N, C-alpha and C positions, 0 to 999 in steps of 0.2 A: 493635621491632614490638609492644611491649606495649600501645600505644594501640589496636591493631586486635584485641586479644584480649578477648572479651566473656564469658569464663568459660563457664558452663554454658548460656548463651544464644547461643553462637557460631552454631550451626546456624540458629536462627530469624532472627537478625539478618542473616546473610549471605544466607540464602534470600530474605528480604524485599528486600534490596538487589538481588539477582539478578533477582527477579520484577519489581521496579520498572524496572530497566534494560531487560528484555525488553519490557515494556509500552510504554516510551518509544520504543524502536526500532520496535515494531509500529505505533505511532501516526504514525511518519514514513514507513515503508516502504509500508504498505497504501494510504494516499491517493495516493502517487506511482504505484503500480501501477494503481490504479483510474483515475487521470487518463490514464495511458498507454493503457489499454484503451478509455476513452471517446473519446479523440482518434482512435484507430485506427478505432473504429466510426463516428465522424462523417465521417472521410475516406472510408471505404468507402461510406457512405450517399450522400455528395456525388458520388462517382465514379459510383455506379450511377444516381443521378438525372440526371446530366449526360450519361453515355455509355452507359447501359444500354439506352436506347430510341432507335433511329435513325428511328422513325416519328414525324415532327413533324406530319404532316397527319392529323387525327382522322377524316377521311372516307375 
């Protein structure tokens, strides 16, 4: 495992790798969650528009 030892720079290099990994995961997870929330909002809005009002006659 000598190839993974960076001497006195160990902390900085591994912290950079860790931070990069977290940012990459964040960039995958957050859009997925936002898409899920948006689809739920659209379904709710469509449901309310179609079923929310039983009054079809404006008079």
